[in-house]
C-alpha positions in Angstrom: -18.3 1.2 -22.9 -16.5 0.6 -20.7 -17.6 2.0 -17.0 -15.9 3.0 -14.2 -18.1 3.7 -10.7 -16.5 5.2 -7.8 -18.7 5.3 -4.4 -17.3 2.4 -1.5 -15.5 0.0 0.7 -13.0 -3.0 1.0 -12.4 -6.7 -0.3 -10.5 -10.2 0.6 -10.1 -14.2 -0.8 -10.0 -17.8 0.0 -7.8 -20.7 -1.7 -7.5 -23.4 -4.5 -5.6 -26.3 -5.2 -3.0 -27.0 -7.6 -1.4 -25.8 -10.8 0.6 -25.4 -12.6 2.3 -22.6 -14.9 1.9 -19.9 -11.8 5.7 -17.9 -12.1 4.4 -17.3 -15.6 1.5 -15.0 -14.4 2.2 -11.0 -14.5 1.2 -9.1 -11.0 3.5 -6.2 -10.3 7.4 -5.8 -11.0 8.9 -6.4 -7.4 6.1 -9.1 -6.5 6.6 -13.0 -6.5 5.8 -16.2 -4.6 5.4 -16.3 -1.5 9.0 -18.3 -0.5 7.2 -20.2 2.3 4.1 -20.4 1.5 3.6 -23.0 -2.3 -0.2 -23.6 -1.9 -2.4 -22.8 -5.3 -5.3 -21.3 -6.7 -6.2 -24.7 -9.6 -6.2 -23.1 -13.2 -10.0 -22.1 -14.3 -11.8 -22.5 -11.0 -12.6 -20.1 -10.8 -12.8 -19.5 -15.0 -15.4 -16.5 -16.3 -16.8 -15.7 -19.8 -15.3 -12.0 -20.6 -16.7 -9.2 -20.3 -16.1 -9.4 -16.9 -17.7 -7.1 -14.1 -15.0 -6.3 -11.2 -15.8 -4.7 -7.7 -12.3 -2.9 -5.5 -14.1 -2.7 -1.6 -10.9 0.1 -0.8 -10.2 0.7 2.2 -9.8 4.6 2.4 -10.0 6.1 -1.3 -9.6 9.5 0.2 -6.8 8.9 3.1 -3.9 10.1 1.7 -2.5 11.3 -2.0 -1.2 7.5 -1.9 -5.2 6.2 -2.3 -6.1 8.2 -4.5 -3.3 7.4 -6.7 -3.7 3.3 -5.2 -7.5 3.3 -7.2 -6.0 5.4 -10.3 -4.0 2.5 -10.9 -6.8 0.2 -10.7 -8.5 2.6 -12.9 -6.3 3.0 -16.2 -5.5 -1.2 -15.5 -9.5 -2.1 -16.0 -9.8 0.3 -19.0 -6.8 -1.5 -20.3 -8.3 -4.9 -20.2 -11.1 -5.5 -22.8 -12.7 -8.5 -20.9 -13.5 -5.6 -17.8 -16.5 -4.1 -19.0 -16.9 -2.5 -14.7 -15.0 -1.8 -12.1 -16.8 -0.6 -9.7 -14.8 0.7 -6.2 -16.7 1.7 -3.2 -15.2 3.4 -1.2 -15.5 2.8 2.8 -13.7 5.4 4.8 -12.3 2.9 7.3 -15.6 1.6 8.8 -16.0 -1.3 9.2 -18.9 -1.5 8.9 -19.5 0.5 5.7 -16.4 -2.0 4.5 -19.0 -5.3 5.5 -21.9 -3.3 3.8 -19.7 -2.6 0.9 -18.5 -5.9 -0.1 -22.2 -7.5 0.5 -23.4 -4.8 -1.8 -20.9 -6.3 -4.4 -22.0 -10.1 -4.4 -25.3 -8.7 -4.6 -24.2 -6.8 -7.1 -23.2 -10.8 -9.4 -19.6 -8.9 -10.1 -17.4 -11.2 -10.6 -14.9 -10.7 -8.9 -13.8 -9.0 -5.0 -11.1 -7.4 -4.6 -10.5 -6.2 -1.4 -8.1 -3.1 0.6 -9.2 -4.6 4.7 -9.9 -1.2 6.7 -9.0 -4.8 9.5 -7.7 -7.6 10.0 -11.1 -8.6 10.6 -13.5 -6.8 8.4 -14.6 -8.5 6.1 -13.6 -12.4 6.6 -17.0 -13.0 6.6 -18.6 -11.1 4.1 -15.3 -12.5 2.1 -16.4 -15.8 3.0 -19.6 -15.3 1.6 -18.5 -14.7 -1.7 -16.1 -17.3 -1.7 -19.1 -19.2 -1.3 -21.2 -17.5 -4.0 -18.5 -19.2 -6.2 -16.4 -15.2 -6.6 -12.6 -15.5 -6.5 -11.4 -12.4 -4.0 -8.3 -10.9 -4.1 -6.6 -9.9 -1.0 -3.5 -7.0 -0.5 -3.0 -4.1 1.1 -3.5 -5.2 4.6 -4.3 -8.6 6.0 -6.5 -10.5 7.7 -6.2 -12.8 10.3 -8.2 -15.8 8.1 -7.4 -17.9 5.4 -10.5 -16.6 4.0 -9.4 -16.2 -0.1 -8.2 -16.8 -3.0 -4.5 -14.7 -3.0 -3.3 -12.8 -1.8 -0.4 -10.0 -2.6 1.3 -8.9 0.7 3.9 -5.8 0.4 5.9 -7.0 4.0 4.5 -4.6 5.7 7.1 -6.1 8.0 9.7 -6.7 5.2 8.8 -2.6 5.3 9.4 -1.3 8.4 12.4 -3.2 9.2 14.3 -1.4 5.7 13.8 1.9 7.5 15.2 1.2 10.9 17.9 -0.6 10.0 19.3 2.2 8.4 17.9 4.6 11.4 20.1 2.0 13.2 23.5 2.8 11.1 22.7 6.0 10.3 22.3 7.1 14.5 25.3 4.0 15.7 22.3 2.7 17.8 22.2 4.8 19.9 20.1 8.4 20.7 16.6 9.4 20.9 14.8 8.6 17.5 10.7 10.3 17.3 9.1 7.1 15.0 6.0 8.1 13.9 2.4 5.6 12.5 0.5 6.0 10.0 -3.6 4.8 10.3 -4.0 3.4 14.2 -5.6 -0.3 14.0 -4.5 -0.5 10.8 -3.0 -3.9 9.2 -0.4 -2.6 7.9 0.5 0.4 10.5 0.3 -3.0 12.9 2.7 -5.0 11.0 5.1 -2.3 9.3 5.5 -1.2 13.6 6.4 -4.7 14.4 8.8 -4.8 11.2 10.3 -1.4 13.0 10.6 -2.5 16.7 12.3 -6.0 15.6 15.0 -4.8 14.5 15.1 -1.1 17.1 15.7 -4.4 19.7 19.2 -5.1 20.9 20.3 -1.2 20.6 21.3 2.1 22.8 17.9 4.1 21.2 14.7 5.4 23.0 11.7 6.1 21.5 11.1 9.2 22.8 8.3 9.9 21.3 5.0 7.2 18.9 2.3 9.2 17.6 0.3 8.1 15.2 0.2 10.9 11.8 -2.1 8.5 9.7 -0.5 9.2 6.4 -1.6 12.7 6.4 0.7 15.3 5.8 -1.5 18.0 7.7 -1.9 16.1 10.6 1.8 14.9 11.0 3.3 18.7 9.5 1.1 19.5 13.3 2.7 16.2 15.5 6.0 17.3 13.7 5.6 20.8 14.8 4.4 19.8 18.4 7.0 17.8 19.1 10.0 20.1 17.8 8.2 23.1 20.5 8.6 20.1 23.2 11.6 18.5 23.0 14.3 19.1 19.5 16.6 16.4 20.8 16.0 13.8 18.6 18.5 12.0 16.9 16.7 10.1 14.2 13.1 9.6 12.5 11.0 6.7 11.4 8.5 8.1 9.2 6.1 5.1 8.0 4.1 6.9 4.3 6.7 10.0 3.1 3.8 12.3 3.1 4.7 12.6 7.1 8.0 12.1 6.2 7.8 15.5 4.0 5.9 17.7 6.6 8.8 16.5 9.3 12.0 17.9 6.7 9.5 21.4 6.1 9.3 21.9 10.0 12.9 21.6 11.2 12.7 24.5 7.7 10.2 26.0 9.2 12.1 26.3 12.4 15.9 26.5 10.3 16.9 23.1 12.2 19.1 20.7 11.1 17.1 18.1 9.4 18.1 14.2 11.6 18.0 11.8 9.5 14.8 10.6 8.8 12.9 7.6 7.0 10.8 8.4 3.2 8.0 6.5 1.3 8.5 7.4 -2.8 6.7 10.0 -3.2 7.5 12.7 -5.4 7.4 16.1 -2.8 9.1 14.3 -1.0 12.0 13.0 -3.5 12.1 16.7 -4.0 12.9 17.6 -0.2 15.5 14.4 -0.5 17.3 16.8 -4.2 17.3 19.7 -3.0 17.4 20.2 0.8 21.0 16.9 1.1 19.3 15.6 4.3 19.9 11.9 5.3 17.5 9.4 4.8 15.8 6.2 2.6 12.5 5.8 0.7 11.3 2.5 1.7 9.4 0.9 -2.4 5.5 0.3 -1.6 3.9 1.1 -4.9 0.7 2.1 -5.8 0.4 0.3 -8.7 -0.7 -2.4 -6.3 -4.1 -1.6 -7.2 -3.6 -2.6 -11.0 -1.7 -5.8 -9.3 -4.7 -6.6 -8.6 -7.9 -6.0 -11.1 -4.7 -8.6 -13.1 -4.2 -10.9 -10.0 -8.5 -10.0 -10.6 -8.3 -10.8 -15.0 -5.6 -14.4 -14.2 -8.5 -16.4 -11.6 -11.5 -15.4 -13.6 -9.5 -16.2 -17.2 -8.8 -19.8 -16.1 -5.1 -19.2 -15.0 -3.1 -21.4 -12.3 -1.6 -18.6 -9.7 -0.3 -19.1 -6.1 -2.3 -18.0 -3.0 0.3 -15.6 -1.7 2.9 -13.5 -3.3 4.7 -10.9 -1.2 6.5 -7.9 -2.4 9.7 -6.7 -0.7 12.1 -4.6 -3.0 14.8 -3.3 -0.7 15.5 0.4 -0.1 15.9 3.5 -2.7 18.8 5.9 -2.1 19.0 9.6 -2.8 20.4 8.3 -6.7 17.9 5.8 -7.6 15.0 8.6 -5.8 16.6 11.3 -8.9 15.5 8.9 -11.2 11.8 9.0 -11.0 11.5 12.1 -9.5 9.5 14.6 -11.9 9.8 18.4 -11.5 6.7 18.2 -14.3 4.0 17.0 -11.1 2.9 17.4 -8.9 4.1 16.6 -4.8 1.5 13.8 -4.8 2.1 11.2 -7.1 4.0 7.9 -6.3 6.5 5.7 -7.4 7.2 3.5 -9.2 3.9 3.7 -11.0 2.5 2.0 -13.7 0.1 5.2 -14.9 0.4 5.6 -18.9 2.6 8.8 -19.1 -0.3 11.1 -20.3 -2.7 9.9 -17.8 0.5 11.0 -15.0 0.8 14.3 -17.0 -3.6 14.8 -16.1 -3.8 13.3 -13.6 -0.8 15.1 -12.1 0.8 17.8 -13.7 1.4 21.0 -12.6 
């Protein structure tokens, strides 16, 4: 009987030698080996006899609707693999000390593999090193660390994500005017690197950032933020938003005041897609699939099954236009589902059906 526990935390990873068939291992649609970093993990280095227990240290399960879905995607992938007896998801709640304690707990429980979504670039380094020393492979995704003490990583190309949106905004504004920048969670590596990619893309233009605030990737917080910004100075020519819950909130604010919606960037959220299709405002959607939760499970099982992997994988998809968004939008599902998803249809309806 599979048991899938939700508790609390975040984990990371270390590396190995050489292999031959890494390209045959499927990690996730759109994910590929890093084009420059070709370090490999030796086939068989972490082979373990099934059934397996996998531990997952999540930086914050309930941070927003996207992070919740990551855990759903991981659970679904684990439930579909008969070799996995138990998946233990620990929720760090964005607390660095809690993440350290959670990883230590997972190590003490004797998990066969660890998956870590780091709170910060340094929050779990020492614990990850201890896991590796204990012979436990560590898979890192949805955030980087400033150490290479992990087995394999799947990185969403945060700079790429930020640049895709920023370059589009430059085109929409002609590289001139006032823009707002809505960032995610302060201190989180994904926020830091998305912002870095955006700023690099804005360099050399005549765009002026008149407001830069953290909306924590949350709808309610971003709505309050956008109301305040609009009431203080509605003169804005474009909005760079680091997440679709924040995009959706800002669009609702402009509609509330009966104002024209400026060009605004988004991300693959069903509620935002519905707005975009209905209201026809200028936008682009960067892709950042919550199926990274499933990808982490696949990488862990590949390592435990003795398959060869690369140490570094990247996820750098192109931006979506409204036509592609319309292909995914589901009116029968709530605003809280994110695309693309690997959840089976019955799970999508069970969790997100209206």
